[in-house]
C-alpha positions as a Markdown table, in Angstrom:
| # | Residue | x | y | z |
|---|---|---|---|---|
| 1 | Unk | 156.0 | 84.5 | 88.1 |
| 2 | Unk | 155.4 | 82.7 | 91.2 |
| 3 | Unk | 151.8 | 83.7 | 91.5 |
| 4 | Unk | 151.3 | 82.3 | 88.0 |
| 5 | Unk | 152.8 | 78.9 | 89.0 |
| 6 | Unk | 150.7 | 78.9 | 92.1 |
| 7 | Unk | 147.5 | 79.6 | 90.3 |
| 8 | Unk | 148.2 | 77.1 | 87.8 |
| 9 | Unk | 149.1 | 74.4 | 90.3 |
| 10 | Unk | 145.9 | 75.0 | 92.2 |
| 11 | Unk | 143.9 | 74.4 | 88.7 |
| 12 | Unk | 145.6 | 71.1 | 88.2 |
| 13 | Unk | 144.9 | 70.1 | 91.9 |
| 14 | Unk | 141.2 | 70.9 | 91.4 |
| 15 | Unk | 141.0 | 69.0 | 88.1 |
| 16 | Unk | 142.3 | 65.9 | 90.0 |
| 17 | Unk | 139.9 | 66.1 | 92.8 |
| 18 | Unk | 137.0 | 66.9 | 90.7 |
| 19 | Unk | 137.9 | 63.8 | 88.5 |
| 20 | Unk | 138.3 | 61.7 | 91.5 |
| 21 | Unk | 135.1 | 62.8 | 92.9 |
| 22 | Unk | 133.1 | 61.9 | 90.0 |
| 23 | Unk | 134.7 | 58.6 | 89.5 |
| 24 | Unk | 134.1 | 57.2 | 93.0 |
| 25 | Unk | 130.3 | 58.1 | 93.0 |
| 26 | Unk | 129.6 | 55.7 | 90.3 |
| 27 | Unk | 131.0 | 52.9 | 92.6 |
| 28 | Unk | 129.7 | 54.0 | 95.8 |
| 29 | Unk | 126.9 | 52.3 | 98.0 |
| 30 | Unk | 124.4 | 54.8 | 97.5 |
| 31 | Unk | 125.1 | 54.5 | 93.5 |
| 32 | Unk | 125.1 | 50.6 | 93.7 |
| 33 | Unk | 122.0 | 50.8 | 95.9 |
| 34 | Unk | 120.2 | 52.6 | 93.2 |
| 35 | Unk | 121.5 | 50.7 | 90.7 |
| 36 | Unk | 120.5 | 47.3 | 92.0 |
| 37 | Unk | 116.8 | 48.7 | 93.0 |
| 38 | Unk | 116.2 | 49.2 | 89.4 |
| 39 | Unk | 116.4 | 45.7 | 88.5 |
| 40 | Unk | 112.9 | 44.8 | 90.0 |
| 41 | Unk | 111.4 | 47.9 | 88.5 |
| 42 | Unk | 113.0 | 47.5 | 85.0 |
| 43 | Unk | 112.1 | 43.8 | 84.6 |
| 44 | Unk | 108.1 | 44.4 | 85.6 |
| 45 | Unk | 108.0 | 47.4 | 82.9 |
| 46 | Unk | 109.8 | 45.0 | 80.5 |
| 47 | Unk | 107.4 | 42.1 | 81.1 |
| 48 | Unk | 104.3 | 44.5 | 80.8 |
| 49 | Unk | 105.9 | 46.2 | 77.5 |
| 50 | Unk | 104.2 | 45.8 | 74.2 |
| 51 | Unk | 107.5 | 46.7 | 72.3 |
| 52 | Unk | 110.8 | 48.5 | 72.3 |
| 53 | Unk | 110.4 | 52.0 | 73.8 |
| 54 | Unk | 112.0 | 54.9 | 72.0 |
| 55 | Unk | 113.5 | 56.5 | 75.1 |
| 56 | Unk | 114.1 | 54.3 | 78.1 |
| 57 | Unk | 115.6 | 57.1 | 80.2 |
| 58 | Unk | 112.3 | 58.8 | 80.0 |
| 59 | Unk | 110.7 | 55.6 | 81.2 |
| 60 | Unk | 113.0 | 55.4 | 84.1 |
| 61 | Unk | 112.2 | 58.9 | 85.1 |
| 62 | Unk | 108.7 | 58.0 | 85.8 |
| 63 | Unk | 110.1 | 56.8 | 89.1 |
| 64 | Unk | 111.5 | 60.2 | 89.8 |
| 65 | Unk | 108.8 | 61.1 | 92.2 |
| 66 | Unk | 108.9 | 58.0 | 94.1 |
| 67 | Unk | 112.5 | 58.6 | 94.6 |
| 68 | Unk | 112.2 | 62.0 | 95.8 |
| 69 | Unk | 109.5 | 60.8 | 98.3 |
| 70 | Unk | 111.9 | 58.4 | 99.7 |
| 71 | Unk | 114.5 | 61.1 | 100.2 |
| 72 | Unk | 117.1 | 59.4 | 97.9 |
| 73 | Unk | 120.1 | 61.0 | 97.1 |
| 74 | Unk | 121.4 | 62.2 | 93.8 |
| 75 | Unk | 124.0 | 59.6 | 93.6 |
| 76 | Unk | 121.2 | 56.9 | 94.3 |
| 77 | Unk | 119.3 | 58.4 | 91.8 |
| 78 | Unk | 121.9 | 58.2 | 89.2 |
| 79 | Unk | 122.6 | 54.8 | 89.7 |
| 80 | Unk | 118.8 | 54.1 | 89.6 |
| 81 | Unk | 118.7 | 55.5 | 86.4 |
| 82 | Unk | 121.7 | 53.8 | 84.8 |
| 83 | Unk | 121.0 | 50.3 | 86.3 |
| 84 | Unk | 117.1 | 50.7 | 85.0 |
| 85 | Unk | 118.4 | 51.3 | 81.6 |
| 86 | Unk | 120.9 | 48.5 | 81.3 |
| 87 | Unk | 118.2 | 46.1 | 82.9 |
| 88 | Unk | 115.6 | 47.2 | 80.9 |
| 89 | Unk | 117.7 | 46.5 | 77.5 |
| 90 | Unk | 118.4 | 43.2 | 79.0 |
| 91 | Unk | 114.9 | 42.1 | 80.0 |
| 92 | Unk | 113.3 | 43.5 | 76.8 |
| 93 | Unk | 115.4 | 41.3 | 74.7 |
| 94 | Unk | 114.9 | 38.5 | 77.0 |
| 95 | Unk | 111.0 | 38.9 | 76.6 |
| 96 | Unk | 110.5 | 40.2 | 72.9 |
| 97 | Unk | 113.5 | 37.3 | 72.1 |
| 98 | Unk | 115.6 | 39.8 | 70.2 |
């Protein structure tokens, strides 16, 4: 019975730690740097766009090679993709007048 309680307690602790880790990565410095870097890329792409794209995430992934060549972390890249998507929406609506 004690072994079952111990196992259950460990599972709960692992769950709590995994939730805390995933939340903090979206507010960490790497994530925020990536998010902020995406602004200029999204603005440039929105200015050169002829219309609203069907898949903005796919548009952001065209920078994947650049980010890999720069040795960016996974957290930075996630921040970049999230920032690109948000900023692109903002700029495309500004430039297309929607």
